[in-house]
Steps between C-alpha positions, in 0.01 A plus 500: 500500500632849408645703792309810605734763361340648189361867541198640311445863407275510818816430707361147593757228552350183334611152391541464127725302285602802272799702607534824280770743423603643835591399858370689811559549861312614801700324767451167658138399470502120522535258793706188531271307283516750215156639558434870476385632829514872455464765215825677559791530756662833397399842346712472172328285248734450212526314165829337391623313196450133483867453430796715635849388466567138610292512805238242583242453777298215657138614461348568844799402704435512882556845640571648150290743317203371306569503114190641330430502125330737263367469140676840422594826648157663436352217737775573759429879493131444539562276790708771671867389404770721362846425338786353709802726558751237429416266209282753323702815584423695190123447535526589868670825439260596234191402716646695784577808298146498335326422829651799674430735197143362446409508873654831619214561739593177674874517471522842662398335830771247478884479512467398113642144586348173366437403866267793527335413169448146597309609805278720303448215246380279782234730589391508140486128442326362799239644758514480875372148477748384260262491194590632163432860434350609173372837369266631241597662159389581167654244259625775264704669779711197557834429340627179337622240744224577754292199619121548567183315534145592359283647763330219713740228358824332613669404172834695462536692164825648376472843333717470186483620132156668530338181627456289813675167522348242728767355747528134556769300673641369163478835321271774362174401315366671187483879529167663574395842371355746763381856502751758657214622712450157663539507885750244618641376835870550484728238658831667445584731787428883405858611562617217271243607229666832504836351436344308202364822368847666534630233252606199709448193278453171688602168368179350342450131418527429126138352499386856479572477131414137458208437725450177692155328514303603788481217756217368715506682829739310729345281772577497851726200472728713274499835660561550871442868611705625786333558834436861575868615528610614844709815536798309657808663635841384376612204711863413574447202271364696203738791558778257434370356184650638187247730356566428135542181316829595340559841651663658809252645763361840438502737796238400752164688516255510786252217491126580538371493868412167640177620658321638204133447544287301253186682388296214346214744419712615216424167310155379418463146620242222451347220716318183447130527532507180701776443734674177422582216751769258549819521292346773279447722800863460598614595146254793497621617834865478404421715189298753704808553719710588194246711331440710817863519596427343832788250451729792491355666821211702357180564671172397327125442598497131433133476533464641159624162392433181728252572774642258747871479581460473874725183514797703385404781749474255784834342406658837519585522135262789425436807712255791491665834449366852414394471125439130489702191562867409491716195524700463811867389482380154562239535217764623260721210590221247480378629151858533378528118494165445335664362181692239718381150564408468869335835541134473577420762239714324226408626158633455139666836398357478142152474641565798721615710214203394294266605797701827538444589137122460547511702818654785300297475193164332592509354144283191573149400598419533860731795584399822650678837557602544858296792639 
């Protein structure tokens, strides 16, 4: 089964067989079993060459940074990454120069270092709950290389050559014509869009000229979304990990605060009209904890989903707090092992991912929007 190390334009880290044109780094995101357990571990998110000199790495080695892969640079920029300062020095220098020139209003409040830019980029790419930030624009106002989605949809589209090119893991599909006045949801951070408008040309997959066939939407067995990413501080282990596959470490940058709150109200969620029972209830509950951010310490009124979870309250795994319910330390430990045999709440990760997708989309019979 493919490792969970491919990044989509939405910034999600998924399990897919395709690799793409560029390597990426957000720090050490995986555990000792090569499972991704967090969304990032450092503020700089960079993209590197797949090959640099004669250096080689073991993928997801213990304690080392997690090797991520992108279809192309347009995908990486949309996800919130920028060029590496070592293996892509010329691209890095150009990106930095254009970013400072195109974002003078932001740069004036910084020391003009890339560490300061990385901190500003982090605010643009994820919200306080660790979810992807997007913004609205008119299609005709966007430069080539930006990544968008049609209003109310999730499918990423590359703006290129006067058309929209549907993103797929294997390449871009046939181009689609669209009116310049069409409103779109922009995935590429706003300060990076200004860099593109200034003339930065990202590496784009060759399929933009020779489109690939549009695939059937991936199933839950093939794509594994990352749990809502926690804003983790750098640990001694991740700080020691070389930040680039074939490069020397860049100057450190402050990591996001570890106690960022999760505001689950920012995301519309759905629930089953009839609460399941047995194994299905365990699967559903595991997905609810991810969707609401509770497995990362967030507070959420659980009664919007299952009406009865008194067993977990009595066992000291869930506690009442202002604003709803929260997992205790014992609860986080208990549910952290839910994919392991021997845990009473043992569930199949693929089934949880499929349930999570339905909680976020409601695209099936018997699902209702959470009030």
